[in-house]
C-alpha positions in Angstrom: -2.9 -21.8 -4.1 -0.1 -21.3 -2.2 3.1 -19.9 -3.3 6.5 -20.7 -1.5 9.9 -19.2 -2.4 13.0 -20.7 -0.4 16.0 -18.6 -0.3 19.4 -18.9 0.6 22.9 -17.2 -0.3 23.6 -18.9 -4.0 20.4 -20.9 -4.4 23.0 -23.6 -5.0 22.6 -26.0 -2.0 19.8 -25.1 0.7 17.1 -23.5 -1.1 16.9 -25.9 -4.2 17.3 -28.6 -1.6 13.9 -27.2 0.0 12.4 -26.4 -3.2 12.6 -29.9 -4.5 12.4 -31.7 -1.2 8.9 -29.8 -0.6 8.0 -30.6 -4.3 8.2 -34.3 -3.7 6.6 -34.4 -0.4 3.8 -32.5 -2.0 3.5 -35.0 -4.7 3.4 -38.1 -2.3 0.6 -36.3 -0.6 -1.1 -35.5 -3.8 -1.0 -32.0 -3.1 1.4 -30.6 -5.8 -1.7 -28.5 -7.7 -2.1 -26.5 -4.1 1.1 -25.2 -4.6 3.7 -23.3 -6.4 7.5 -23.9 -5.2 10.5 -22.1 -6.3 14.0 -21.0 -4.7 16.0 -17.8 -5.2 19.4 -16.3 -3.9 20.1 -13.1 -2.2 23.6 -13.1 -4.3 24.0 -13.3 -8.0 26.2 -16.7 -7.7 25.0 -19.2 -10.2 26.6 -22.6 -9.3 25.1 -25.9 -9.2 25.8 -28.2 -6.6 22.9 -31.0 -6.1 24.6 -34.3 -5.8 22.8 -34.8 -2.7 19.4 -34.7 -4.2 19.7 -37.4 -6.9 20.9 -39.9 -4.0 17.5 -39.3 -2.5 15.7 -40.1 -6.0 14.8 -36.4 -6.3 14.8 -35.0 -9.7 16.2 -31.3 -10.0 15.5 -31.0 -13.5 16.8 -28.2 -15.6 16.9 -26.0 -12.2 19.3 -23.0 -12.4 20.0 -20.4 -9.9 17.7 -17.5 -9.6 18.0 -14.3 -7.8 15.5 -12.9 -5.5 14.1 -9.4 -6.5 11.8 -6.7 -4.8 8.9 -7.9 -6.9 9.0 -11.5 -5.6 7.3 -10.2 -2.5 3.7 -9.3 -4.5 4.2 -12.8 -6.4 4.8 -15.1 -3.2 2.6 -16.1 0.0 5.8 -17.2 2.0 9.4 -16.2 1.6 11.4 -18.7 3.9 15.2 -18.4 4.1 17.5 -20.9 5.6 19.4 -18.8 8.1 19.0 -15.5 9.8 21.8 -13.8 7.4 19.5 -14.6 4.4 16.6 -13.0 6.3 18.9 -10.1 6.6 19.9 -10.0 3.3 16.5 -10.6 2.1 15.2 -7.7 4.1 17.8 -5.4 2.2 16.5 -6.6 -1.1 12.7 -6.5 -0.2 12.6 -3.5 2.0 10.1 -4.4 4.4 7.7 -7.3 5.2 4.3 -5.5 5.9 2.4 -8.6 5.2 4.5 -11.1 7.7 5.9 -13.1 4.5 9.4 -13.6 5.6 10.2 -16.8 7.7 13.3 -19.0 8.3 12.5 -22.7 7.5 13.5 -24.2 11.0 11.3 -21.6 12.7 8.1 -24.0 11.6 9.9 -26.7 13.9 10.2 -27.6 17.5 13.7 -26.8 17.1 14.1 -23.0 15.3 17.4 -21.8 14.1 19.3 -21.8 11.2 20.0 -24.4 8.6 23.6 -25.4 8.1 25.5 -24.3 5.0 27.0 -27.4 3.5 29.0 -25.4 0.9 31.7 -24.8 3.3 31.3 -27.5 5.9 30.6 -30.3 3.4 28.0 -31.7 5.8 25.3 -32.2 2.9 23.7 -35.0 5.1 22.9 -32.8 8.0 21.6 -30.2 5.9 19.5 -32.5 3.6 18.1 -33.5 7.4 17.5 -30.3 8.4 15.7 -29.1 5.3 13.5 -32.4 5.1 12.2 -31.7 8.9 11.8 -28.3 8.1 9.7 -28.8 5.0 7.6 -31.4 6.7 6.7 -29.1 9.6 5.9 -26.5 6.7 3.7 -28.3 4.7 1.6 -29.6 7.9 1.2 -26.1 8.5 0.0 -25.1 5.4 -2.1 -27.9 5.1 -4.1 -26.6 8.0 -4.4 -23.1 6.1 -5.7 -24.9 3.4 -8.4 -27.1 5.0 -9.2 -23.3 6.9 -10.1 -21.6 3.6 
């Protein structure tokens, strides 16, 4: 089983979007049993803002904000931030990345970079599209790892 943790600042927009988009894509591919997917924050804010998810028919169930802790490094194979500031904050919490588990989501795509933060800009559509693309590329790469085992 491959364990993936998506991380953003508050675990209220981008990382939960990535979590549930990936779960839905894995479900459609029949791969949900091969992965454990979750999301967390680098901050302690606990606000829930996921209207965009329901528009795309993706249920978020009872998801609530979680905070990244140092022990998560041992629990997950991939710790994926949404932007470079998340990576800096993740490293502050984790201390180091000796096993090279820390990534930005869009670095798996042909257009590496930061995922737009919709909280301040209100561009949830752009954020959704970037995350959807990043997750698709990530799943493609992880499928290769599954088949190579």
